[in-house]
N, C-alpha and C positions, 0 to 999 in steps of 0.2 A: 816463565813461558806459558804455563797453564792459565795464568791470570789474563794474559793477552788473548788467548783463545776464547775464554769465557766472555771477555769484553766484546770480542768480535761477534760471538753468537748472540749477544744481547743487542748490539748496535746495528748489525747488518739489516735485520728486518725493518727497522725504522728508517735507515738510509734508503732501502729499496722502496718503501712506501713514499718517502719524500720525493724520490726520483719519479715515481709513477704519477704523483700529483703534478709535478712540474711538467712532465710530458703531456699530461691531459690539458693543461693550460696552453701549451704550445700547439697542440692539435686543434683546440678550439679556435685559436687565432688563425691557423691555416685554413680551417673550414670556413671561417667568416670571409676570408679573402678569395676563396676559390669560386669559380663561376661554372655553370653548366652550359651545355650546348644550346639549350632552349633560350637561356639568357643572352648568349652571344647572337643567336638568330634574331631575337626580339630587338636587340640594339641595332643590328645592321639593317633591319627592315625599316626602321623609323628614325635613324640618326640624321641630323643635319650638321652643318659646319661647326656650330657651337658644341654639339655633342662630341664630335670627333676631337675638338680642341680639349674638352674636358677629359676625354679618354687619354689623350697624350699627357695631360698634366697630373691626373689623379688616379688613373687606372680604371678598369672596367666596372668594378662594383660601385664606385662613387659616381661615375659617369651615368651608369644605368639608373641609380637612385635619382640623380638630377633630372634625367629624361622623364622618369615616371612622375616626379613631383611637378614638373612643368606641364605634363599632360593632364594631371589631375587639376592643376590650377586653371588650365584652359577649359576644362570641362565645367568647372564651377562658374567660370565667367559666362559660359554659354547659357547656364540656367538662370 
């Protein structure tokens, strides 16, 4: 029984560290997917039918990226 307690004392910190690292990866993924109010306002102010379709298919972060890339492409064409 004492051997099991000793093993638990040695293994537990490593398991806790592993759990913390996994949770950090999960949090980073969630942060990447989250959007703020300013981003939603920006999208709603300038979205057209294509942007709304992209929103329905891919979600706001991807639709906002597409909108921004089209805008920057249009600006380059003007110059």
